[in-house]
N, C-alpha and C positions, 0 to 999 in steps of 0.2 A: 238266829243264827243262819237261817234257811235264807232270808230277806239279805243278810249281809252278804252271804257266797253270791246271791243273785247280781247285787249290786257289783261286788267285786269283777265278774264275769262280764258285766257292761262296761264297768270304766276301762277293763281291760281290752274290750274289743274296741272302744272308742280310741283308746291309746295306740292300737294297730291301724286303725284306720287313718289316724293323724299321721302317724309314720310312712304308712304306704302313701298318703296324699303327699307329703313331704318329698318323699323319694321321687315321685311321678314329677313333682314340682321342680326339683332339682334337677332330674332327666331332662324335662323340657329346657331348662335353664342351660344345661350343659349343650344340647343338641344345635339349640338357638345360637350359642356362643361359636361353636363349632360350625354351624352353617353360615354364620356371619362371616367368620374368619375364612371358609372357602369360598363364599361368595365374593368378598373383598380381594382374597388372591385371584380368583377368576378375573375381574374386574382389573386388576393391575396387570395380568399378565395379557388382556384385551389391550388394554392402552399401550402395555409395553410394545405388543406386537405391531399396533397399529403406528407407533412412533418409531419402530425400527424398519416398518415397509416405508415409511415417508422418507426417510434417511435414506434407507438402501435405493430407494426410487432416485433420490435427489442425487446422490452420488453416482449412481448408473448413467443419468443423463449429463452429469459434469465429466465424468470419465469418457463418455461417447465423445460429448465435445472435444474434449483434449485429445483424444486419438485422432479424430477428424483434422483437427488443428495442426497436430504433428505430422501426420499423413500427407499434409499438404506443403509441407515445408521442404526446402530443399535439404539434402543430406549435411551439409556444412553448418546448417542451423538448428539441426537436433541437437538436443541436450545443451541448449541455452533459454536462459529466461530475458526477454527483452520487454523494459520497461520505459515509457516517456514519461518524463518529468515535467511539468509546465509549472514556471512561476509567472502568476496573473499579475498585471499591474491593477492600480487603483480603478480602473475604466475611467472612459474618456467618452464625448458625445457619440464617437462613431462604435461603441461597444468596447467591452474588456478583450484586451489581447495579451498573447503568449510573450511576455516579458523576456522570460529565460526559457529554453528549450534544451533539454538533456536526455540523451538516450542511454540508459543504464542497462549493461548488457551482465549476466551473471552466468558462468559455467557452471551448469548444476552439480558436475563432479567433483570438482576442485571447490567451489566458492570464489573463484578468480572474478574480480570487477573491474569491467571497463567502462568508460563515460566517455561518449562524443557528445561535445558542445555544439550546438547548432545556432548561429547568428540568427536574431530574430529578423534582420534585413535580407535574410537570403532568399532569392527567387525562385519561385518553383510553381508548376502548373497546378491548380486548386480546381477542384470539382465543380461544375457550374460556374467557371469565369473563364472567358475566353483569352484575356491575358496572363502573361505569369505575375504574380503578384508576392509580398513579402509572407515568408511562412507564419510570421508573428499573427498576421493580420485572419489567419484562417480560423482562429478560436470565437473570433467576433461573428466570422459568417457561419459557422457549424458547430461552435464547440470542441471539446475535447476529442470528441470521435473524428471529425474532420481534421484536426490538427494531427492526430494519430495517421490516419490514412495518407496525409500528405507528406510526412515525414518519412512513412515507411516506403511511398513510392519514390521518394526524391535519393534516399539512401541505399535502396535495395534489401533494406535490413526488415524482416517480418515483426512486428511490435504487438505484442499479446496483450499487454496491461498498460493503462495509462493511470498518472497521479497528478491532479491540478491543484496548487495551492496559491494564496494570494498573500501578499507581502505581509499582512498581520498575523495570518498563520505562522508563516516561517518565523516571525519573531517572537510567536508564543512558544516554538519549539525548542528555539535558542534558549529562551529563558526557563523554560522545562528542565533543559539540560543544566541550569546552574551558569549559562555563559560559554564563550569560547576565547582560548587565549590564542591570540593573532598578531601577526605581522603585517603593518600596513606600510607599503614601500613607499609612499610619497603623501605629503600633505596633501589633503583632500578639502577642497573650499567651492561650493556650488550652490546657486541661489535660482530656484524658479518658483516664483510666486503664483503662476499659473494651475501648477502641479502640487502647490503647496509642500514643495521640497527644498528643505535647507540642509546641506551637508557641511559639517565641519570636523572633521577627523585628521589628527595629528599624527605625523609618521613614526613609526617605531613600534615596538611590543606592547600590547595593551589587553586588558580583559574586557572583551566586548559584551554587551547584552544585546537583546534582540533587535531592538530599535536601530543601534550602531552598525549591527550585521547587516539590516536590510537597505540603509543607507549605503555604505559600503558597495553592496552588489548593485543599487541602482547608479551610482556614480559614473558619468561618463566623460569627465574629463580627462586631460592628458592628450599626448600626440596621437595615440592611437584608436581614440576614440571608442567607438562599440567594440571593436576587437580587443582593445586592451580591456574592454569590460568583460567579455568574454573569458579572457585569460585570468581575469581575477576571480571569476565564478571558479576556473579550474583550480585555482589556488585555494579557495575556501572550501571546495569539496574534498579535497585532500586533509584538511584541517579538521572539517566536520565529520568526516567518515572515521577518524582517530579517536575523537572525541565521543562519538556514538557507541563504539565498542570498548569504552573503558569500564572497568569493573563497578566503578560506581553509578554508572547508570542503569544498572539494574532496578535500584530504587526507586527510580524515575520512570519505570515503564508505566505503570498504571496511568499516571498524567499526561505522557506521551500518545498512549492508546486511546485515552479520551479524546485529545485534540484531533487524532487521526480520522477516528468514528465520527466526529461530528462537524468538523471543519475541511475535510478533504475531499475532493470530488474525483472517485476512481471507479472503474469497472470491474475491480478486484469482487471476487464470490467469495462466500463464507468458506467454503472447501479448498480455496486459493491458500488461505491462512495456513493450512497444513503443510502444503508445498512449501511456502516461505520459511516456516518452521526449520523443517530439513535443512534448507539454504543457510539459514541464520547460523547452525552449529558448525557448517564447514567455512564459515566465512573467514578470510585470513585478516590478520592484523596489519598486513602490509598496505602500503596506500594502493589504490585503484590507479588503473593507468588512465590518465586523461589524455584525450586528442579533439582536435577541433576539426569539424567538417572539411574535406579538402577542397581547396577552391582559392579565390581572391576578390579583392574587391574590384567593383566596376570602375572603368576607366570613366565613366560619364558623373558616376556619383558614389563618393566613398562610403556611403552609410549602406549600400548594396552589397551583398554578397554572392558571388556566382560560383556554384558548386563545379568542381572538375570530375566527371564522369571516370575518365580514366584513374586519375588518383584514388578516387573513391573504391574502384575496383581491388586496386593494390591494397587499400586498407582493410577493405574486406577479408581479401586473401590471407593477411596477417592476423585479424581478429578471430575470424570463424575459419580455420584451414579446413579445405575440402576432405572428406573422409576417405582413406585408400581402401583399396580392393579387400584389404584383409583385415580392415575393420580399425586399423591403429591411426 
């Protein structure tokens, strides 16, 4: 009996020890889990802080550059976003040229859009060249940046961003939109084996795919030649603008964004997209106002365009009315 009592006491002591060890083990597991959660949370906070600091610094630098840019503008240009759009040709031995040049101006407060077409044959002073040359050739000389600087100096309009696309990319954009319904004002028949260009488009309403659109825009035939081509570009822009802002375009935005990201040359920064997102909300469904760079053809060569400074100043007064003293 005594031995049995002693065995029971020993067994109970062992059970207590096991329970005590189990409690300690559970406590250690609990502390380990809690410690792991706290450590992980601390690391996440550290990473979040570093990411926030990086993006905040990025935003601060961007905001500072924007403030400097805005402070250097004349009052009448404040509140406008001006973008130069360049349509690039297929490239020649002398280098790729800006075959179509459009200056897009958006009024930030209202979303109103104005587009100035600049004939590629416009003569202008070009940095690094003694004689005046065609604006279209600036891209071959110094890329999009030189073209932007030349157009800004020629028109007197400060250009913030530029976008350069080639004919293949334009064709892809139109196809991504599902094509465009368009009225062709005359029969177009043109052959140029050297440029591998064959254009045959019938007069009248038709649904154009990307390839047909780029042929329409490259057509130089007709009595007005290059000037008629610029007028057709303006006509196309109005139709394209309406197509771009149709409700059905929303489902095509991912494809359009992919084309823009991978095939468009631009100086737009990541944070610029925030600004343009705000502008898109204000865009009007009304057709944009389209004008041609004031001037006329050269008497010696009708493929050249001579800008008129006096007429340009009048256009600037209409497009960018100077701010009054009371800020209205």
